[in-house]
N, C-alpha and C positions, 0 to 999 in steps of 0.2 A: 640162121639169124646172126647178125653181126653184133658183137658186144661193144656198146658205146656208153661208158659210165660218165657221170657228171665230172669226175676227176680221176684220170687214170693214175696219176701219182698220188699215193695216199700217205707216204712217209718216206723220210730219208735218214740215213745214218752215215755220219762222217767219222771214220776212224782217226784217232789222234794218239800220239806217243806220250804226251803229257797233258792230262785233262785240265789242270789248273792253268797252264800257259795257253792252251787252246781257248778256254773260256774267256780269259782276259783278251786274247787277240780278237775273237768274234764280237765280244761286247764292245770293244773299242772301235772296231771297223764299222759295225752296224748300229752303233748307238743304242744298244739294247741290254737286257739282262737275261741271260740264260738261267734257267732254274735247275739247280742240282737235285738229282733224284737218287736216293740211296736204298730205297726199299721196294724196287720193282724188277728185280732181276739179279743175275749173278754179279754184275758190276755196277758201280755208280756211273751215272751218265748225266749230261747237261742238256736240257730241252730248250729249243728255240721257242719263243712265244708266238702265238697266233690269235687273232680275234675270232670270236664266234665259231670255235671248233675248226678253224681253218687248217689247211695242210701245213705241217711243220716237220720237225725231225729232231735229231739229237746228235751230240758229239759223244763218242764212247772210247774207252781205252782199247786200242786195237792196233793192228798193223796196216798202215796205209799201203796202197799199191805203190809200185815204183814211181818216182817223181813224174807227175803229169800223165801217167798211163791209165789211171782208173777212170770211171765215169765222171762226167762233169755235172756238178750240182749248181744250178743257177739260183742265186739268192737276191731278193729285192733290196735295192738301195734305199736308205732312209732319207736321202736327199738327192743331190745331183749325182750322176754317174762319175763325173770328174772328182767331186769331193770324196766319194767313197773310194775311188781308185787311189787318191792321194793318201787317205788314212790306211788303206790296205798295204801300200808300199811302206809307209812310215812305221807301221806296226810289225813289219818283218816279212810280209808276203812279197810276191813278185808279180807285176803286171806283165802279161806276155802278148797282149794285142792292143792295138788302138781300138777306140770305140767302133762298134759295128751297128749300123742302123737296120732294123727290120720293121715290118708293119706295126708290130705291137709296142715298139719302143727302141731302146738302145742297150747294148751290153758290151762287156769286155771280158776276155779270158784272163784268169789269174791262177797262181799257184800259192796255196797257203803254206805256212812254215813246215807242215808235215808232208808236203808234196801233193796234196789233194788238188784236183782240178776244180776251180770255182769260177762260175760265171757271175759277174756283177751286173744286175739288170735294173734298168730304170725305165718306167713307162713314159 
């Protein structure tokens, strides 16, 4: 029997070197408010919001992979892909591709200030 869940991705974790700076970066880029959590593990972390128990994840103090070599985490844009790309670059990230069209929408590859590979996705 082949395992086919409703959602294969159930959580994501993005390691960052400075949690405060990373929270500010992601809040600014994605027009959101990550929630700081101090009582659920050995380290404080910051959770991305999601509606109705949707799939999300968090930022945590850690050691990112070498710049652009770790897995790519795709995050949904709060508005157009171009507007999110502009905020991403302005906030200190680097856009490393032009927009790419796929059947589900459009995305661009980017590198956050900690070197994490981030996909910016707009349906």
